[in-house]
C-alpha positions as CSV (number, residue, x, y, z in Angstrom):
1,X,0.0,-0.1,-0.2
2,X,1.6,3.1,-0.9
3,X,0.6,6.6,0.6
4,X,2.2,10.1,0.6
5,X,4.5,10.8,3.5
6,X,6.9,13.7,5.0
7,X,9.9,12.4,6.9
8,X,11.3,14.8,8.9
9,X,14.5,14.0,10.6
10,X,14.5,15.0,14.6
11,X,17.6,17.0,13.7
12,X,16.4,20.8,12.4
13,X,19.5,21.0,10.4
14,X,18.4,17.9,8.0
15,X,15.8,18.8,5.3
16,X,12.4,17.3,5.4
17,X,11.4,14.6,2.9
18,X,8.0,14.3,0.7
19,X,8.0,10.9,-0.9
20,X,5.5,8.0,-1.3
21,X,6.0,4.5,0.2
22,X,6.6,1.4,-1.5
23,X,5.4,-0.4,1.1
24,X,3.6,0.3,4.6
25,X,2.4,-1.7,7.6
26,X,1.4,-1.3,11.0
27,X,5.0,-1.5,11.8
28,X,7.0,0.6,9.3
29,X,7.4,2.1,6.0
30,X,9.8,1.7,3.1
31,X,10.4,4.7,1.1
32,X,12.3,5.6,-1.9
33,X,14.4,8.9,-1.0
34,X,17.4,11.0,-2.9
35,X,18.7,12.5,0.2
36,X,21.8,10.7,2.1
37,X,21.5,11.7,5.5
38,X,19.4,8.9,6.6
39,X,21.1,6.3,9.0
40,X,20.4,3.3,11.1
41,X,18.9,4.0,14.7
42,X,18.3,8.0,13.3
43,X,15.1,9.4,14.7
44,X,12.4,10.6,12.4
45,X,8.9,12.2,12.6
46,X,6.7,10.3,10.2
47,X,3.6,12.4,8.7
48,X,1.4,9.9,7.2
49,X,-1.1,10.7,4.1
50,X,0.9,14.0,4.3
51,X,-1.4,17.2,2.8
52,X,0.4,20.4,3.5
53,X,-1.5,22.4,5.8
54,X,-4.2,19.4,6.4
55,X,-5.8,19.5,10.2
56,X,-6.0,15.3,9.1
57,X,-2.2,14.6,9.1
58,X,-1.0,12.3,11.4
59,X,2.5,12.4,13.0
60,X,4.5,9.6,14.6
61,X,8.0,9.3,15.9
62,X,10.1,6.6,13.9
63,X,13.6,5.1,13.9
64,X,15.2,4.3,10.8
65,X,15.9,0.4,10.8
66,X,17.0,-0.2,7.4
67,X,19.0,2.0,4.8
68,X,19.2,0.2,1.1
69,X,21.2,1.8,-2.0
70,X,18.4,1.7,-4.7
71,X,20.2,1.8,-8.3
72,X,19.3,4.1,-10.6
73,X,15.8,4.2,-12.0
């Protein structure tokens, strides 16, 4: 199941990421990104079904548990 998400590192000096998940479950999400600042153990805010300025956005704190290098499109 794919969905629009915003991934925002807890470190405010790092930029947020806006993407669509490749897979999602009750326990986690898997998403592609061009940003290279993610690492295992990094804490992030995850906003699901993200739409700018929507009062329906739901945000959770998560931890990066896996990083895969994806090849070119």
